[in-house]
N, C-alpha and C positions, 0 to 999 in steps of 0.2 A: 504494500500500500504506500503510495506517495501522497503527501499532503502539501498544501501551499503551492499547488500547480496552477499556473495561469491559464486562462481560457483563450488561447491563441491558436492560430492556424497550424503552426509548426507542431504543436502538441497533438492536435487533431490528426494530422497526417501521420505522425510517428505512431500514434495509437492504431491507425489503420494498417501501417506496415506490420506491426506486431500481430494484429488479428489475422492477417494473411499468412503469417508464420505459424498460425494455430493457437495463438494465445487468446485468452478471454480478457478483454479490456473494458472496464466499466467506470464511467465518470459520474461522480456525484458532487457537483459544485467544484470545490478546490481539491477534492480527493480523487485519486485514480487507483483503482484496484486492478492488479495484473496477475492473472493466473496462467502459469506456463505449463504446457503438457510435458510428460516425461520425455517425449521425443518431438521437439518442435520442428517445423519445416526449416529449410535452409536456403530458400530462394526469395530474394526481395526484388519485386518487379519494377520495371522502368517507370511505369505510369505514376507510381507514387514517389519513388526515389528521386526522380528528376525534379520534384517540387521543392525539396529541401536537402541541402548538402549534409546536414547532420545525420541523415539516414544512413550514411556510411558507417556510423557507429555500431551497426549490427554486425559488421564484418568480423571483427575480432571475437566477440562473444559467441557467434555461431560456429566459428572454427573450433573454439575451445569446447563448446558444449556438444556439437554434433559431429565434429571431425571434418566438416566440410561447409562451404558457404558459396553461394552464387548471388552476388549483389550487383545490381545495375550501377553503372557509373553515374554519380549524382549530378543534380543541377543546383539551383539556389540563386544567390544574388549575383548580379553582373558587376562585380567589383575587381575582377582581375584573375590571373592565373593562380589556382590553388591545387597543384598536382597532388596525387596520392602516393608519390614515390616513397615518402617516409612510412606511411601505413604499410605498404607492400614490403619494403626492405626490412621493416621490423618483424613482420610475420614470418618472412623467410628466415631471419635470424633465429626465430623461435621454432624453426623446423617445418614450416608449412611450404607446400608447393603452390605458387600463385601464378596464374596466367590471366591475361586480358583477352577476351574472345567475344566477338559479336556484341560489343557494348556492355559486357559484364566482366567483373572481377571474379574469378573462380579460384577458391583456395581450398586445399585439402591437407589434413594432417591427422593420423590416427590419434596422437596426443602431442600437444605442443611441449617443447622442452625449454627450460629456462636458459637464458643467455644474457649477455651484456649488449644493450642496444644504445647507440649514440644517435641522437636526433640532430640533423644539421641546423634545425631551427626549432625553438620551443613551441611546436605546433600543439594547440589545444586538442584538435581532432585526433592527431596521431597519438598523443599521450593517452587520451581516453581509450582509444582502440587497443593499444598495446597493454595498458593497465588492466583492462577487463579480460583480455586474452590471457595474460600471464597469471591472473589470479587462479586459474585452473590448470596452469602448465605444471609439468613435473620439474621440480627443482627451483632454483632461485633465478629471478630475472632482475637485472639492474637497468633502469632507464635513465641514461645521462642526458643532460640538457632538456629535462622534462619541463613542460609548461607548469606555471605556479599559480594560475588564476584561481580565485575563490571557488569557481565551479569545479576545478580539479580537486581541490581540498574537500569539497562537498561530496564528490563521487567517491573519493577515498574513504570518507567517513561512513558512507552507506555500505561500501564493500566490506569495511572492517566490521560493521554490525552484522553483515551476512556471514562472517567467518574468515574473510580474507586476511592474510598476514602481510601488512604493508608498512614499511619503514620510510623515514625521510619525508613524510607528508608536509607539504608546504615549502619544500626545498626543490632545487633543480635536479636532485638525484633521488629516484624512487627505487626501493629494494623490495621486491615482492617474492615471498616464499609461497609457491603454489600449494593449493589444497585440493582434496578430492571433490568436495561438493560445497556449494554455498546454500545458505538458508534464507527463506523469505523473511522480510522485516517490514516495519512501518517506519518511513523516513520523511522528515520535513525538508523539502528542497530549499536551498538558499535563495534569497530574493534576488531578482535581476538587477544588478548594479547599473547596467546601461539604461534600463527603464527609469530607475530612480534618478540617475544623472540627467536624463532627458527633462524631467520636471524641474530639476535645479536650474538647468540652462534656460528653460522656459520662463522661470521666475525672473532671471537676470535680464533676458531680452525684453520682457514686457514691463520691467520695473514693478514687479509684483512682490507678493509675500506668500510663499508656499511652504507648507509643512509636508514632508514626504514620510508617511507612516509605513514602516517596514523597510525603509532604506537603511543600508548598513554603512555609516560614514567611514568605518575602518576599511572598507573596500573601495572607497572613493577619495582617498587622501589627496592624490594629485589633481584630479579634476576639480574638487572642491577648493583646493588651494589656488587653482587658476581663477576660479570665480571670485575668491577673495582678492586676488591681484587685480581683477577687473573692477573692484569697488564694491562687491557684495558683502553683506553681513551673513555669516553662516554660523549656526550653533547646533549642538547636539541636544535633542530633546528625548523624552522617554519614548522609546519605540521607533525612533527615526531621527530626522534632522530638519532644520528650518533654514530657508534661504530668503533673504530680504534685499531688494534693490530699489533705491529711490532716485536714481539718476542715470544718465547715459553711461553705459559701461566703457571701460578703458580697454584698448586692444591688448591681447595676450599672445605671445609666441608659444608654439608647442611643437613637439617632436613625438611621433607615435612610435611606440616600442612595446614588446611583450610585457606582460605584467611582471613586476609592479610598476612598469613604465606607463605612459599615457596610452590608453587603449585606442586602437584604430577605429573602433565603433563610435567613439566620441568625436572623432575628427569632423564629420559633416555637421554635427551640432555646434561645435565651437567655431567652425568656419562660418556658419550662419551668424553666430553671435558677433564675430569680428566684422562682418559686413556692415553692421550698424553701430560699431564701437567708435570711440574717439581715438584716432591714431592709425598707424600702419603696423601690421603684424606679418610674421613669417611662419608658415606652417610647413612642416616637413613630414611626408608620408613614407614610412619605411617598411610597411607591411603589405599593402595591396596597391599595385601600380595603376589600377584603373579606377581608383576611388575618385579621381578628378572629374568623372562624368557628371557628378553632382554640380560642379562649378558652372557648367554651361547653363544649367537651370537657374542658378542664383544670378547669373549675368542677365538672364531674361527679366529678373525682378529689379534690375538696376544696380546690382552689386559691382564693385570695382575689384576684380580678381584677375591676377595674371599667374599662369603656371609655367614652370620650367623644370622638366624632369620630375624629381621627387619633391619639388618645392612649390609653394604657392605664396604669393605676396597679396595681402588683402588690405586695401585702403578703405577704412570705414567711411560710410556716408550717413547723413542725417536721417534719410528716409528711403526705404525701398518702395517700389511701385508694383502693385498687383498685376499679375499676368498668368496665362495658362502655363503650367510646368508639368514635368513628368518625373515620377519617382522610379529609380532604377533598382533600389534595394531598401531594406527595412529602415536603416538609420537615415538614409538620404530622404526617404519619404517623410519621416518624422521631422527632420531638419527643415524641409520645405514648408511643412505646415507651420512650424514655429516662425519661419521667415515671413509667411503670409500673415501671421498675427500682427507683425509690426510693419507691414506694407500698406501703402495708401491704396484704397480701392479693393477690388475683389481678386483673390488669388484662387485659381483652380488647380488642384493637384491630381493629375491623372495617374493611373496604375496604382491607386491607393490600396489595392489588395496587399501590396508588399507590407504596408504598415500593420495589417491584421496578423501577419505572420509573427510579429514580435511584441505587439502591444494589445492588452486587453481593454476593451471599451475606451479607446483613445479619444474618440469624438465626445463621448458622454462625459469623460473626466474633464476635458477642456471646457465644455459647456458649464459644468458644475463650478469651474474656476472663473467663470464670467466671460469666456471667449465666445465670439459670434462665429460658430463653425457648424456646418451641416453636411450631411452626406447625401449625395445625389447619384442616381443612375443616369449615365450618359449614353444616349443612343449612338450606335456606330454610324460613321459617315456613310453617305449613299454608295460610295465606290467600294465599300467593304460589305455591302448587303446584297 
């Protein structure tokens, strides 16, 4: 049983992925009960996997549990190249045979065997896959240069409750002693720090006063510090944190890096903030090379942004101007809505379904905070009908 589960599209799709593997998945508000058969299926089809990249997370567990897996190559956000080389190389290190054939990754291993795996980059997805796979492997696995995000720590905590033997939690080196079986548990999932940070940025951009209940300020030290640098007042309150802004924000420079560095998912949000800030800022994107697609949409709103390779120079302006724009991924979609809140006139954000993938009741929460936002169904243009 998982609790504190957000009602977002990615969770819905992942639940369907598990159902097609033979699992019983029942949602009751923020609780999700998952019952796994003794012998689950091992094939995850393209029609679902293409919708969210996180579905690749079933690859490692299926190989460990079933001895085989056939998982379609995933889709997801259009923010750049995110190859699966580290996932594949890690599983091969653990003794699996892995091939790519007809759009599927096919992996086989009678039983995985512990090994030392070095990740070229502290990838969250690769760390998750190898962590879950090695929990049932024979012997000891060491994952060096592992991701350290709070979500990884949370996964480790759940696996430990299930009986996994994991050392080095929260560090860049994880040591896993494989066990024969894992036991079902009830686990409360960690709150989404990017969603919590989105509301914090919204408060600063709109010169508002927002208390984020459930937000974990210890997971947001760097972005909250950047908001303080921009002129905001930030305080920890019982069960969350509060952000207050009463003037035009100051520009802030930032460089995206793996946790505990500045998360790349915050970059579109802070880029939007800098477009209406006082001053000029430099933003350096070190994680996803195509995340600048968002810039073109901000320029349509009147933002002054110039990109060069990994860098973007943002010259803040007093006022953005509403226009039709398009969301290319979850955070860009949220960032465009926040930009629309401080733009003159009406801003229409197309492809808003991306926002539903990562935010529960986004429009309703904005309206509750006083924003003039509504959701509309837009008919396809004549040439597409």
